[in-house]
N, C-alpha and C positions, 0 to 999 in steps of 0.2 A: 504493499499500500504506499509505503513511504517513498519507495522508489519511483512510482509513476504518479504521484500525488501532484507534483508540479505541473504535470501536464493537463490538471483537471481544473475547470473553474471552481470557485468555492462552493456551490452547489452540490456538485458531483463528489467534490472532495468529502464533504461532511456525509454524502450518503455512503460512500465507500467505507469511511471509518465506521458508521453506524453498523453497515452490513458485517464489517470485520467483527466488530463486537458481539453482535447477535450470533454470529457463527462460532465465535470462541467460547460464549457462554453455552450454547447448545453443546458443543463438544465436550465441555466440563460436566455437564449434566448426564449426556448420554454416555459417559464413561463408566458410571454406575447404574444407570437405569436404561431399560430399551425405550426406544423413541417411542413405540407404540403405547407403552405404560404411560409416558408423558402425556402423550396426546389424550390418552383416555382420563387420565387424572385432571387435565385441563377441562374437558368436556364435562365431566361429573361435576365438577367444581362450578363451571359455569351454569349448568342446568339446576344445581341444587341453589345457588344464589338467585336466579331469576324465580325459581319456585317459592323461595322464601318471600321475594318481593310480592309476588302475586297473592300468597296466602296472607301475610303479614302487612302488606301494603308498603309502598314506597313513602320517604320521608315527604311529608307536606311541605311544599314552599309556598311563598305568596304568589298570586297571579302575576304580579309585576315586582320583581325585586326592586330594591333601593336603587342600586346601582344603575337599572336599566331606566328607571324613572329621572334620574338625575341626567342620564346623558340626553334625554328629550328635553328637559328643561335647559341645559346648556344650548340647544338648537332652537330655542325660543319657542317649543312645543309644549303646551298645556297637556299632561296626560288625561286630565280629565274632560278635554273639550274634543279629543279624537278617540277613535277606536285603534286599541294598541294590541298586536299580537307579538307575544314573548316566546322565542323558540330557544328553550335550553337544551341540556343534555338528553333529557328523558323524552321531550317532544321530537327530538331528532332521531333518536333510538326507535321511537314508535312510527315515525315517518319510514324510517329504513325498513323496518320489519314488514309493515304494511306494503311497501314498493316492492321488496322481493317476494312476498308471498303472491302478491298479484301477477307479478312476472312468472312464478313459478306455476301458477293455476291457468293462466290464459295466454295463450299464443299472441305476440305482437306486442305487448307491453314491456316488454324487456329492452326495447330499444331506446325507452326513455329512464334513464337510471335516476333515482332521487337523490337529491342533494345530499353529500356526505358530512356536510358541516352546517351548523345552525347559521353561520354567515352566509354561505352559499344559499341556503334555502330562503332566507328573507331576501337576498338578492335576486333570486329567481322569480319571487312573488311580485317584487317591486317591478322587475323588468317586464314580466307578463301583463301587469295592470297598466303600465305605460304603454306598451304595444296595443293593448286592448283600446284604450282611450285614442290612441292615434289612428286605430282603425275605424273609429266611430261608434263604438260600444260605449254605454254609460257605466261608468265605473266610479267608485269613491276617489275623490282626490287625494293622491298620495302627498302625506307630509313629510315623511323622511324615513330613513333606514339608519340603524346604528348597531354597534358591536360592542359588548361589554369586555371589560379586561379578561373576564374568564372565556371569552369566545362564544358567549349566547348572542344569539340574534333578536333585533327588536325591530319592527316596522309599525309605522302609525300611518293612518289614513283617515278622510273624513269619516264621521259617524253618520250613519242613515239609520234614522230613528223608525221610519215608516213600518208598517206591518208587511210580513212576507205575502207573495201571492198565492201561497198555498192554501189561504183562507177561502177566498173565492174571487178569482181574476175574471175581468169581463174581457170578451173577445179583442177589443182593442188592446188591452194590456199585452194579452197572449201574443197577438201578432206582432206587437213592438219587441217583446222579448226573444222571439225567433228571428227578426230581423237582425238584431244584435248578435244572436249566435251565427247568423250567416256573416257578418262582418268579421268576427273571431275566426271562423272556418276560412274566409278569404286570405286571412294572414297566418294560417295553420297555427292558430293558438288553440291549444286543448284545455278546457277549464278543469277537468278532472274530477269534479264533483257537481255537475249540472243539474240542479232540480229546482222545483219552483221555492222550496225552502232558502234558496241561495239568491232569491230574487225578491227585492224590498222596493216598496212604493216610494219614489223619491219626489221632491217638488215639482221636477220637469217629467217625470215618468219612471218607469221601471228601472232599476239600478242592479247591474250584476255584481255580486260580492262573493268572498270565499274563493279567491284565487291561491290558496296555500298549496294546492296540488297540480298547479297549472303547469302546463309544458309549453315552451315556443318550439318553433320547426317541429310540429309533432306530426307523426306518422298517420296513415288514414285510420288505423284501429281507433286509437285514443279520439280521433274527430267523431268518429262514429259512435263511439260508446257515449259522447257527450249528448248527441242526437236521441240515442237510445234511451238515456236516463231521462233527459227532459220531456221526452215524447211518453214514457210510462207515468212519471209524477204528475204531469198535466192530465193524462188521460184519467187518472184516478179522481180528478176534482171535476173536470169539466166534461169528461166522456171521451169514449175513444174517437169517435166521429169528428167533433169538434177540435180535439187535439190533432189529430192526423191534417185535418185542412189546415190548421193554423201553421203546422210544420212545412207542409208543402208549400205554402204560401210565403212563408219566411226564408226558408233555406233551398227550396227548390225541390221538384220531385226526385232528380239524381240522388241527392244527398240523402233524403229520407229512404229511397229504395235501397241504397247501399247500407243504411244503418238498420234496415228491419232484421236481417239475419243476426243482428247483435243484440236483439230484445230477448234476452235470455238471463236467467238468475246470474249465471256464474259473470257476466260482463256488468252487470248492475251494480251500483254502490251499495253498501249495507243498507243505507237508509231507503233507497228506492226499492231494494229487495224486499224490506219489510213491509213497505206498501202494497207491493205485488202480492204478497201472501196474505193480506188482508182483504184483497179482492180476487178469490179464486178465478181463474180463467182469463185474468186481464191481459197477460202476455200474448195469448193466441189472439184474443179480440185486437189487440194492438196491431199485431202483424197482419192480420186480415184487413182492418180498416185501412192501414198505411198501404198495403198493396192496392186496394180499391182507389185510392185517391192518387196513387202514382200511376196507375193504369199498368200495373203488371201483374205476373201470376203470382199467386200466395207462394210465400218463402217458409223454408224450413230454418231452424237455428242452424247458425254456421258452426262447424267443428273447430272451436277456437279453446276448448278446454284441454290443458295438458294432462294434469292428475285426474284420472278417474279410477272408478272401482275397478275396472279391467286392467287398467295401467298397473295399479298397485298390486293386484293379484298376480299379473305377469312379472313384476318385479319380484316379489316374494318367492314365486316358482324359480325364476331366473337366479337368484341367490343360493336356493338349495342346490339346483343343479351346478351352479358354479363350484359350491364347496364339495360336493360329491367328486367332480373332475379333479379337482385340486388335491383330494385325498387319493385319488387312484395315480395321478402324477408322481405324488410324493413315494409312493410304494409300489411304482410299476415294476421294477426289475425284480422284485418278489413275487408279485402277481403274475409277472409274465413266465417266470420259473414254475410256478405252481400250476398254469395252464399247459405247459409242456407235459406235464405229468398225468394229465386227464386221459381217461381211456376213451379212445376214439370209436369203439363199438356201440357208444351210446348215441352218437349222431343219427344213424336210422329211425332209432326211438323218439328222438327229439322232433325229428321231421314228421311221423306219423302223429305224435300228439299235437303238433301245431297245426297240421291239416285238419284233425279232427276237431280242434277248437272252432275254427270257422265253419265248420260243418254245423257244429251246435247252436253257432250263432245264425246260421241260415234256418235251421229248424224253428228257434224262437221266433224270427221274424215271419216265418210262414204261419205260426199258430197264433200271432198277433191280430190278423184280420180274417174276416169270414171269407175272403176272397181267395181261390185256389191259385197260389203262386209256384211256378216251375222250379224245382228243387236246384238244377244245375245253374239257371241263370240267378237264381236268389244267392246261391254260393259264390258265383262270380262277383255279385253286387258286393257281399261280406267282404271279399278280399279287396276289392277296389276301395271300398271305404275305408278300409284299414290303413291305406296309403295315405288318405285325407286326414285320417285322425293322428297321423303322425307330426303333423304340422300346425294342428288347431286344437286348442286347450277345450277341456270338457266335451271331446268327441263331437264338436259341432259341426264340422265338415262332413263327418260320416253320417251324423243323423240327417242333414240336410239331402245328401244322397240318397239316404233309404227312403226318406218322404217323397222325392221326387220318382223313384223307383215304383213306389206304392201307387202314386197318382198315375202313372202311365200304365198301370195294370187296372186301372178303372176305380181306384180308392179316392174318396173325396179328400181334399186337403186337411180339413180338420180332423177327419178320421184318422188319415195317414200320420198326422202330427201325433194324435193320441196312440196310436198303435206303437210308434217308435218309443214314445214314452212308456208304454206297457212294456216293451222289452227292457227298458232301463229298469223298471220296477221289479221285474223277474229277475233280472240280473242282482240287484240290491238284495231281494229276498233270498235268493240262494246263497249270496254272499254271507247274510246273517246265519242262515241254516248252517252252511258249512262250517262257519267260524264256531258257532255254539257245539255242532257235533264234535269237532275235533279239541275243542277246549275240555268238553266233557269226557271223550275217549282219552285223550291226553291225561287228563286229570287222573283218571282210574287205570291208567296204564304205566307199567314200570318202564316202559321204554322213553317216557318224556323226560327222564332225568333232571337236569337242572331248572327245566322250564316249569315255574309256578304259575297258578292262576292268580289274578288279582284277587286280594281279600274283599270282604264284603263292605268294609269301610270305604276303600277306594271305590268301588263301583257306585256306591250311594253318593260319594262326592261328585263322580263323574255326571251320575244322573240328575242331581241337583244343579249342577253347573249348566248342562245342556237345558233344563227346564228355565233356569234363570234367563239365560240368552234368549230362549223363546218367549218367556214372558216380556222381556224387554222389547223384542220386535213386536209383539202382539199389542202392548199398551202404549207404545210411542207413537207419535203422530205420523213418522216416516214409515214405520212397520205398518201401520194400519191402511197407509196411503198407497205403499209401494209393495211389501211383501205379501201382505194378507191377500189381495186381490189376485196376486199371482199363483199363490197357493191354491186359492180357492178355484181358478180357472184349470189349473193342472188336475185337481182332485176331481172336479166336475168332467173334464174329458176322459180321466182313467175310469171313473164309475160308469160313465155311458158305454165305453167300449167294453168294459168287464163285464157289464150287464149283458151285452150280446154274446161275449164268449162263454157266459155261463150255460146258455144254452147249447155250447158245441163243448162238449167234454174232450173231444178229439183236440180240438183246438188248444184247450188249456194245457193238455198234455205236452203238446208240441211247444207251447210257449215256456213253460215252467222246466220240461224235460230238456230242451235245447240248451236253456240258460244253465241247468245242472251239468249237463254234458261238457259245455265250454268250460266251466269252473273244474271240472274233475280233471279234465284232460291237461289243462294247465297246470294243476297241482302235482299231476304225475310227472309233467315235465320237469317240474322243480326237484322232484325226488329223485328222478333219473339223473340230474344235473348234480345233485349232493353225492350219489354213489359214484358218479364218474372219477371222483377225487379220493376214493377209496376212504370216505368218512363213514365212521360207524354211527349212524343215527338211524333209528327206526321210522317207519312209515307214520306213525301217530305223532311222533315228536317232530319231524319234517312237515307233516300237514299242518299241525298247530302253530308252528313258526311261521310258514307260509301265509296263513290265513290272517294272523294277527299282524305280520309286518306288512301284507299287501293292502289290509283295511287302513291302517296308519299311511303308509306311503301314497295311497291314492288320493288322499285329501291335498296332496301337494298341486297346486294349480298349474301344471305344465302338461303338455301333451302326452297323454298315456301314463302321466305321473312319473315322466323321467327325472331323475335325480332323487325324488322322494323315495319311490319304491325300491331303489337300488340302496340307496342309503338305510332303509329300514330294514330290508332283508340282510344286508352285511352286518348290522348291529344285532339282528335278531341270531344270526349264525354264531357270531363272536360270544356273544352272551351265553349260547349253549355249549361253549367250550372249543369251538373251531379255531383253528390259527388265523389271524386276521387276514394273511395274504391269500391263504386257501378259501375262506369266506368271501373275499372279494373275487376271486377268481371263479368260484361257483356262481355268484351272481352275474359276473360278466358272461359266462357261458350261457346261462338261463336267459338273460334278457337279450342277449344277441340272437339265440333261436326264436324266442316266442315274440320279440317287439322290433329288432332291426332286421333280420334275415327275410321276412315276409314283405319288406318295402318294395323290393325290386319285382317281384311276381305281382304285388298288389298294383304298382303303376301299370304294368301290362294289362291286367284284368281292367283297371280304369279305363285305359285307353281303348281296350276292345269293347266294353261296354258302351262307351260313347259313340263308338264308330258303327255299331250294331243298332243303335237306339234303344239299349236296354234303360239308359238314363238320360 
């Protein structure tokens, strides 16, 4: 640092010495502690401190500290005659968190980064207000901006004491508000929190206030979000038709049309979102009325959400899969050595069991409907849909293919969907039956060895936990609105289809018999894989281990439970006394034979089924 510092200016010289100091301190610390431990300690400490502030409350400070008031007095500004906004450390942190969370939730808001210091925040607000006034919008007169010795920001502007337009605006006032919004849009100024509560009646007309989250040179999405927020908040007061007409008159049909797909909860500000929840169906009505006023086709909400339930589920599944892959790589040499000791004579048996599992699936599908389905074509569809299931979670691709196949064979769409659902129900029922059978069999068999049944207390805790989660879902507003209707719809379809099948015992036999066959032959494949490595494990023990591990691992939200099933099977085998490398090798052989090997023939069957019009 000293050798090259003379070539750097003062700012970069200081930065270089600071970086050197940080590296030196980190090196001293990491000499005794692992870096990961230090990071974990810092994260835990930060989370604990934040939780303490949330629970106990932060220290209460005056709304306008004395030093900030003194700065205004020095500038000949009477703090009591103007509206003053103080931006301290806590306010800045809140703004940063809100901005980061919004950028993480909604696509397109990350290009406008929140101010990182209180000084920059008040300067940005003052700049936005000045540019808005220059563009022709009516905003409070800016009195001044100041920064305290502690780095806190202070902005003062004209006080507007009139009521907000959220009470009862007349059409002229609403039209004037929208014309001012049009002026902001022409200068690409995004207000950031535009709603009727931010508009006050001034002596000369409506005045736009609350530019704390404003952004200059804004992108299209924040500008459209302004229109969406004001449109929804005004529609709740004056009605959707009057609000849409005023918006089109003020900012133009194109601006409103582009903003309509943003009329959705994730884009709206928290205050406008609360208004929308108080008026059920308001958002859909706003989109409809806006489309009619703009002369366009009805629009659907734009896909702007970054974080969704599917995304979180996929992330969780990906983490489980990544952890399993890392564990394989860490011990791959030992696993490979164990694989080389496997008995190759089991391969034909594995092929037979895998093929029979798809035969069982086709029989179950044939028994789910009253229409006669050809056996060979149905088996071809089961192979083809297995290829789709390798790349879609929850077997979504395969289920869609089976529904399409049933449609082409004269089955109604609703009935076909219910029939595919019935096959899933039958598979779940047989999973539960096999699990109970092998647990009971294993519990009474000396073959089970170290595998013990869970005690009654543990089962009671699990049952109570499941019941508690179900109770929360049923009692919560979200559960009653989203979960309960879906469950009722599924149960209604299943009840209707099952009622028809009750009059056809042969179909019920195929439905549940095929599901049982598929479960049984897959279990046989696991037992064969275990014996391929000369592991001394009885059928009851292997069956119990497989059913428990498969039940747990299937909950991982990845296609086919990849990662979760492998990890659960490996852990179960190791817990039963199998060497870790051998256990991993058994799982690799089993999953390759039953999950990955059928992928290539599944692709060929899918292509043939599409060419011949089967699906």
